[in-house]
N, C-alpha and C positions, 0 to 999 in steps of 0.2 A: 744466716745475717748478711755475710759478704756477698752472696748471690743477690740478695735483695737490693743491696746497695748498688751492685753493677747494673742491675735492671733499671733502677731510678737514674743512674747516670746515662744510660743508653737513651732513655726517654728524653733527657734533657738535651742530648747531643742530636737526636734525630727529631726534626720538627713534625708535629702532628699535621694532618691534611689541613686543618683550620689555620694552623701557623704558617704553612707554605703559602696558601691563598692570601693571607693577610700580608706576607712579606712581598709577594708579587704585586699586590695592590699598592703597597707603599712605595716599593722600588720603581714601579712603572707609572703609576698615577699620582703619587704623593699623598693618598688618603691613608689614614690610620685605621679606619673601620668601615665596614659595609653599611649601607643604609636600607631602611625598609625590609623587603623580603629577599634582597640580593643574595645574603648568605645561605637562606633555605634553599633557594633554587640552585646555587652553585654545589650545595652539598648533595642535593638530589641528583642532579646530572652527573656529578663526579662518581657517585656510587653506582652509576650504569642504568638509572631509571629513566624512562620516558617521562618527560616533565613539561608542563604547561605553565607558563608565568604570565600572569595578567597585571600589567603594570601600566599606569597612566602616561601620557606623553610627559618627558621630563623625569621619569621615574628611574633612569639609569639601566636601561635594558642592556645596552652593549657590554657593560661590565660583567653581567651574568654569564656571558659566553666567552669574553675575551680573557678573563683571568683563569678560569679552568682550562681553556685552550692551552695556555702557557704552561699550566701545571701538569699536563698529561703528555704522554708520548703520542707521535702521529699528528695528523692535520685534522683541523675543525673545519668542516665544510659549512659555510654560511650562505643560505638561500635568501635573497632579497630581490624584489622587483626594481629597485631604484639604482640606476647606474651611477647617477650623481652621488648618492649616499655611499655606494661601493668605493668610489674613487676617493671621497672625502676621508672615510674611515681607514681605507688603506694607506693614504698619505699621513693621517695622524698617528697610526700604529707605526709606521716606519721612522717617524720622527722620535719615537720612543724606543727605537731600537729593536722593534718586534718585526719578525719576518711574516709580512703579509702580502697577499696578491689578489688580483681579480681577473676574471675572464668575462668580457663584455663585448658587445658588437662594436665594430670598427677596428678591432685588432687583426693582425694579419694571421693567416693559418700557422705560420712559423712561430709567431708570438704566443699564440694559444698553446701549441704543442710544448714549447719551452717552459711556459708557466705550468702546465700540468705535469710535465716530467720533473720539474722542480720540486712539486708537491709529492711525487713519488719517491724521491730520493732524499727527502727530509729538509729541503731548503726552504719549506713554507709551513707556518703554524696555523695560519688562518687563510683560507681560500674562499673568496666571495665569488658567487656565481648567480646568474639570473635563472628563474624557474624554467625559462624557455630553452635553455642550454641542457637541462637535465635528460631530455629524450634524444640528445644527439648521440650518434654512435661513437664518435670520437671520445667524447666526455665518459660515457659508460665504460668504454674499453680501458681508459687511463684510470678511472676510479677503481676498477677491480684490482689494480696493482697497488693502490695507496693504502697506507695504514691510516685509518680514520678513527680519531678518538671519539667524535660524536658529530651529529648533524644539527646545526641550528636552522630553525625556519623563522624568520622575521615576517611580520605583518601576517601571522598565521590565520587570521580570520578570512583571508582570500581563498583559502582551501574550502570554506563551507559554502555550499551551493545554496543554503538558505540565507547567508549573509547579505550584507550591502555591497560588498566588493568583490564578489566571487571572480576568480580568474582560473580558467581551465588549466592553464599550464602548471598550476600547483598540484593537479592530480597526478603529475608524474614523479612526485616525491616518493610515492609508494613504490614506484619502479626501482629507485636506487636503494630502497630499504631491501629489496630482494638481493641486490648485488652486496650489500653491506648488512646483514641481518644482525650482526652483533653490535653495531654502532647505535647507541641510544639517540633518541630525538629531543632536543629542546625547542619547543614552540613558544614563541612570544607575540604578544598582541597588546594593544592599547585600547581596543574596543571589541567587546564580546558580550552579547546577552547569554543568559544560562543556556539557551537552546544551541547557541553557536559554540560555546565552550564544550558541550557534550559532542557536537558534531566534528569539531577539530580533532579531538581525541580519536574518534572512529575513523575519520579520513586518513589520519596519519598511523593508524595501526598500533596505537598505544597497547602494551601488554597489559596494563591496568590503569585505571583512572588516577591521575596524580596532578592536582592543580594547587598551585600557590597564588593567592589573591592579595593584591595590594589595594587598599581603598582607593576608588576612583575620586575621592573628594579633593577639590582643590580650594583650600581655605583662603588663599590669596586672590582668588579669581571671582569677581563679581559678575553673574549672569544676568543680563537685562533684555526684556522683550519689550520693544516699544512699538505701539500702534500709531502710525503717522500717514497721512494722506499725501505728504510731500517727502519722499524718502531722500531726494537729493538735498534739499534744504536742511533736513535733520541730520544727514551725514555730515555736511559742512559744520553745522552747529556743534555736534559732538566732537569732531576733530579740533575744533578751535577751543573747545572747553576742557579737553583732556590732552595734556602733553605727552611727547614720547613717540616712539616707533610704532607703526600700525600696519595691519594688513586688512584690505577690504575685499571680500569675496563677493563675486558676481557669477551669474550662471553661464553667460556665453561670452565668446571671444570679443564680439563688438563692444559688449558692455564694459570690458576692461579698458579699452581705448577711450571710450566716451566718458567715463567716470574719472579716469586719470586726467583728461582735458579739463573736466569741470573743476576738479580739485586744484590743478595748476592755475586755473583762472581765478580762483578764490584765494591765492596766495599760500596754498598748502603743497609743498614740493611732493611729487609723486611720479611714479613710473608704472608700467603694466606688463603683465606676464600671461602667456597662454601657450597652449600646445602648437598653435600655428606659427610661432616665431621660429627663426633659425636657432639651432643650439647655442651658437656663439653669442647671439643677442640675449637669449634667456640667461646665459651665464654671466654676461656682463651686467644685466639689469639686477640679477640677484646679488652680485657682488657690490654694486652701488648701494642697494638697500641695506645689506648686511653691514657695510662700512659706515652707514649713516649718511651717505652723501645725498640720498633722498629719504624723506621720512615715511612715505606711505607706499605700499606695494598693492596695486589693484590687480586682482588675478582671479583666474578660475581655480577649480580644484586641482588643476594640474601642478599647482604651487603648494609647496608646504612640507610634504612628507620628507623627513630627514634634515630639515633646515635646523641649523645650530645657532639660533640667535636668542639668547636668554632675556633680553630686555625689551621684548615687544610689550607695549603697555595696553594695547587695544586691538582686538580682532572684531571687525563689524561685517555682518552678513546683510547685504542690501537685497539679496534674494534668498528665499528660504531654501535650504538643502532638502533632499527627499528622504532623509533619514536622520534620526538622533544620533546614530552611530558616526555618520560623516560630520554631523555639526559638532559633537563632543571633541572629535579628533581635531578638527580645524579650529575650534574655539580654544582648545588646550595648547595652541602654540603661543598663547599670551602668557606672560608672567612666569617663565621657566626659571627666573632667578629667585622666585619666591617673594617678590615685591607686589604690591597692590596693583592689579590690572582688571581690565573689564573685556567681557564678551557680549556683544550686542546684537541682537537680531532685530531688524527693522521689518515690520509687516503691515498689511493694511487689508481691507475686506476683499480686495482682488486675489490676494494670495491663495486663499482656500480653494477658489476655482482653478487657479494655475496649478496648484498641487494635484488636485483631483484629475486634471487633464493630463497630467504626466502619466497616470496609470494606463490610460488608453494609447498613449504615445510609446510607452515602454512595453506594453503587452496588447498589441493591435488585435483585432478579431482574427479568429483562426482562419475564416474564409479569405480575409485580407492577406494573410500569410501565404496561403495557397495561391492567390493571384500574383503575389510578387515572385514566387517560385516559378510560376508559369511565364511570367514576363522576362525573368532572367534567361529562361530557355529561348524565348523568342530573341532575346538581345544577342545571344551567341549561336542562335540557329541550331539548337540541339534537339534532336528528334526523341520521342518516348522510347526508352530502352537502350539509349546510347549515352555517351558523355562520361561514363564512369573513369576517374583518374584524371580527366582533363582540367587544366588550370588556366584561368584567365584573368588578365588585369581588370579592375573593376573601377570605372569612372562613375561615381554615384550621381554626380551632378548631371551628367549626360543621360544616364539611365532615367533619372527623375524627370528631366525635361521631355523625354521622348514618351514616357508612359504616363505622364501627369500624376506623379507621386510626390509626397514630401520626404525629404531625406532623413528626418528623425524617425519616422515610422518605418521606412525601408531599412534603415540601419538596425532597428529593433527586430524587425522580421527576419533579417538575415542571421541575426544572433540566436534567435529562436531555432531557425532552420538547421543551424550549426549544432545546437544542443540536442536536437532531434536526429542528428546523424545523416542528414541528406546532403549537406554540403560542408565545406570548411571556409568560413569568412575570415580572412586575415585583414583587419582593417587598421593596421598601423599607419600613422601619418607619413606622407611622403616627405623626402628630404633630399637635397642634391648631394652628389658625391664631392668629397674633398681630396685635395692632394697637397703635398709639400715636397719640394725637391730636397734630397738628402746630400746629394753631391754638389759641389760649387760648379759654376758655369764652365771653368776651365777644365775640371775633371770630367765634365760631361763631354766636352768636345774631344776629349782624348779616347774615349770609349770606342773600340773598334769591333766589339763583339755583337753589336745591335743588328737586327734584321731590318730589312727595308720598311715594313710596317711599324716596327718599334720607333724607327727614326722619324717616320711620318707623324706618328702620334706626339712624340716628344716635340717636334717642330711646331705642331698646332698648339700644344700646351703653352710653349714659350711665346708664341705669337699672340695668344689670347689672355695669358694670365701672367704678367710680367712679375708679380709679386710672390711667385711660388717659392722663391729662394729664401724669402724672408719669413713667411708664415703660410698657414694652411689657406687654400682658395677653394671656393666652391666652383665646380665646373660642370659644364653641359656635356655629358657624354655623347649626345646626338650630334652636336656641333663638331666635336673632336672627330667622330666617326665619318661625318660628311667631308671634312677637309682632308681626312687621310685616305679616303677612298676605300673604307672597309665597314663592315656591319658594326652596329652598337655592341653585340655580343663579342666579336673579335676585339673591340676596343677595351671592353671589360676585362677580358682574359690577358691582353697586353699589360693594362695597368696593374693587374693583380701580379703578373710575373715580375714586372719591374719593381713592385713593391717587395715581394719575396727576395729579390736580389739587392735589396737595399739601395737602389738607385733613386727612388722616391718612396714616399709614404702614401698609399692610397686608402682612403676611407670610403667604402662603397655607399651608395645612397641607401637610405632606409627603405624597407620594403613598402611599396605602394600597395593599396588595397587589392587583394586578389580573391578570387572565388574559385575553389577546387570542388568538383563533383566527387564525393567520397563514395557514391554508388550511382548506378545508372539512373537516368531521369525517369521519374515515375509520372503517371497521369495525376493532375493535382488533386483529384477526388480521392485518390487512394493515400494521400499523406495522413499520418497519424501523429498527433501531439499527445503524449501520455499525461497523466495527472502531475507526475513528477517534474516533466519538462515545462508544462505550462500552467495548469490550474493552481497547483499548490504554491508555485513561485509567484503568480499573480496575487494570490491571497496574502502571501507574506509581504509582498510590495505594498498592498493596500494597507496592511497593518502598520508599516513603517510610515506611510503617509499620514494615517490617522494620528500616529504617535507625535509626529512633528506639528501637526495642526493643534492637538490638545495642549502641547507644551506652550505654543506661543499665545493661546487664547485662554489659558487657564489663570485667572486672577487671584486665586485662593491658595495655591500650594507653592512653597518655596521652590525656586527654579532649580537649585542645586538638589533638593530632595527629589524632585521629579525626575532628574537625569540619573541620579544614583539608583532610584527604584527600578527605572528602565533597565539598568545593568545588574539588577539583582541585589542591590544593597538597600534592605529596608529598615536598618536600625540607624538611619541618619538623623540629624537634627537640622532645625532651621539655620540657614547660613548668616541670617541677619545682615545681609549686604545686597541681595538681589532686589529688583524692583518690587517684587510681591512682599518681601520682608519689610522693606522700606515704607511702603504704603500702609502696611499694618501698623507700624510704629508711628507713622504720621497721624493716624487716627486715634492715637492715644496721648498726643502731645498735649501738655498743659497749655490752656489758652493764655494764661497770664505770662508764662515763659515765652509763648510765641509772640505776644505784643511787644515784649522787651526785645526779642531778636529783630522784629521789624524796625524798631527805633534804631538798633545798632546798624542794620543795613542802611537806613536813611543817613546816619552819621558817615558811613563809608562812601555813600554816593553824593555827599554834600560838596565835594570838590567840583561838581558839575561835569566830571569826565566819565565817559563809559567804562564799565569794569566788566571783566570776565568772572564767571561764577567762583573760579578758584581764589580770586581775591577775597571773596567773603568766607570761603572754606578755610583760608589761610588765617582769618581772624580768630581761630580758635573756638568756633561754633561747631556742634555736631552736624554732620552733613544732613542727616534726616530732618533736623530742625530747620536748617537753612532752606532745604527744598520746600518744606511745608510753608515756611514764611514767604518765600518767593511766590509760591503758587497763591497764597492769600493776597499778597501785595498786587499781583497781576489781576486778580478777580476784582479788587477795589480800585483798580486803574491807578495805583500809587507809583508803579514803575512800568517801563516799557522794555521788552526783551526783543531785540532785533539782530539778526546774523550772529547769534551767540554773545551779544554784548548787552549789558543791562544799563539802562538809563534812568535817572531820577526824573520823573515826569514833572 
C-alpha cells in the first residue's frame, strides 16, 4: 500500500509529457490549451514518428514544432524557403527568451560558422535554414556533430514534383536524413491534395504513413467569384463597399504599379510589392501596410507567405492564379483573426483563354525546347561534345532579343532542360551588393594594417557612398573596381576580407541568373524529355488550370465546398455566405418581404444623399435580402448605383 502511495506521489511530482508541453505553452506563449490538431501532432513527433500536419493558413503551425523543440534535448532544424519568415520567427522567439537562430544569405562566413557551432554546443534550440543551404559541405559537416531532436519541413508541398510549387532544393532534405537517420521529420503545409499528401511522405522517406488533418474550412471567410467586364471599376467598387485592410493580387510586376496608381487616384491609399523591388523597399512597404499606414497592398504572389497580419478583411484577385492551391493559400490570408472577411476572384470571358495559354507558356513544345538549347550553345559558342561544367552569366533579355524569343517561354524551356539534367538554370533575381562601415571614420584612419588595394577600395567607397557610416548602402562593385585599378573579383575578395575582419559588413549581391552545363553539349535532336519530366507534369498542370476555370464558372455549387472537395474533404456543408449560396437564397426570398425591404431602402435614401451599401446593411436587414432588393430596384430603375454609391433616382 505504501509503495502504491509513493508511486502516486512520484506521478504528481513528475509532469507527464502532456503536462510538460502545456507548461511550455503557458509559460512562453500564454495559452492554456492547444487548439485544433496541435496536440496530436506534438504527441506524434515527440514519440519519434515521422509526421505530416495539414493545417490551413492561420491554423497555428509554428506551435507544433516550437513547443516540442523546447521540451526535448538537442536542436530542432527548421527548413523554410522564406528568409523574411525566418528572421521574423527568430526575433519573436528571442523576445520570449527562446534560443533561436537562422542561417541565410547575406551572413558572413564567420557568422555562419559561429551560428552552426552554437547549435553544436547547445546554445540554440531552433535553427532555421533555407533548403538551398542543405547541400552545402559546410552545413552537412557541422550537422553531423549536432544533436538533433527532429527536423521540421515547412511548406512541405514544395517537395512534391506534381504539386503547384515544386522547388528542387527541397529534394536535398533526403540527404540530411542520411546524416541524421534517427531524427524524425515533421512536415507541415497549408495546401495539399490527396496525391500531394502521399508524395510528400514518399519524398521525405517516412517510415510509415502518418497524417493529421485539420479541416481547411474557413467559416469566417466568404468566397466570391464575380464575373465583370470592367475589373478595375469593380475593384474600386468593392474596396469602397468593404472597409478594412486589403491585399490585391495581380499576375505581373507592371500590374502592381498600375493598379496601385489607380487606387490612389480613387482615394484608396495603397502601395505595391513585387520581386523586382530592392529588399529595403519591399521591407519598408510591407511595414507600412502591416502598421496600417496604407490600406491596400497590391502585389504579385511574391508577397504573402509568412505575413502575420490578422485583420486583413479582403483579398481580391484581379487576375486568376493558375491553381486552386495557390488561390486557397493567398485567399486564406484574409480573416486570420476569425472575423468576417472576403476572398474575391474577378474574372471575365477573356480569363479562360489566358489560363489555357499559360499551358503552352509553361510547357512549350519539345522541339521549341530543343531550339532554345541549341541557341544557348550558339550564344556561348559551345561546340557539340564540349562545355561540361562550364558556367555562364545569363542575360535573358539580350538572349531573347538576339534570337527572337519571348522571355516567359525561354524561362520555362530552361527549367525543363534543368529537370532533364542537361543544364542547371539558376534564375534568382539580381540585386546589388550592400555595405555598412562598422568602424567610425577616426578609427578607420588609424588602421595601419591595410594593403594598398584595400586602401584604394575603402577610399572609393567613402568617395561614392557617404552614408555608409550610418546605414547599409547599395554599391556598384564594377565602379569600385574601376576606381581602385583592380578586377571585380579582386574587389569582391577584398570586401569579403574586410567584412570578416569586422571593418565593414559586406552583403554580396544576390546571384544573377546563371546557366551551367551539367554535361557536355548534345546535338539537339538527341535531347530526350521523359514522361515524368514533361508529359505527366504538363497533364497535371492542365488539370490545375481546368480546376480553377471550373471553380470560377460553376454557378451551382457552394464555393467553399468546391475548394474543400478539391483538397479531399467531401463531407462539407454549404457555407451560406459565398456568392453561389447567396444567389440560391435570393431565389427563395418572399416577394412581400422584398417589397417591404425596398420601402425601407427608399426611406434610408430619402435624405437625398448618396449612401454606401454598408449603410443599408447596418439597418438590421439580412444581407442577402438587401442584395436582392437592390438588384430589383436597379432593374426597375428606382435607384442608381455609381462608383460604389447608391442614389435615390
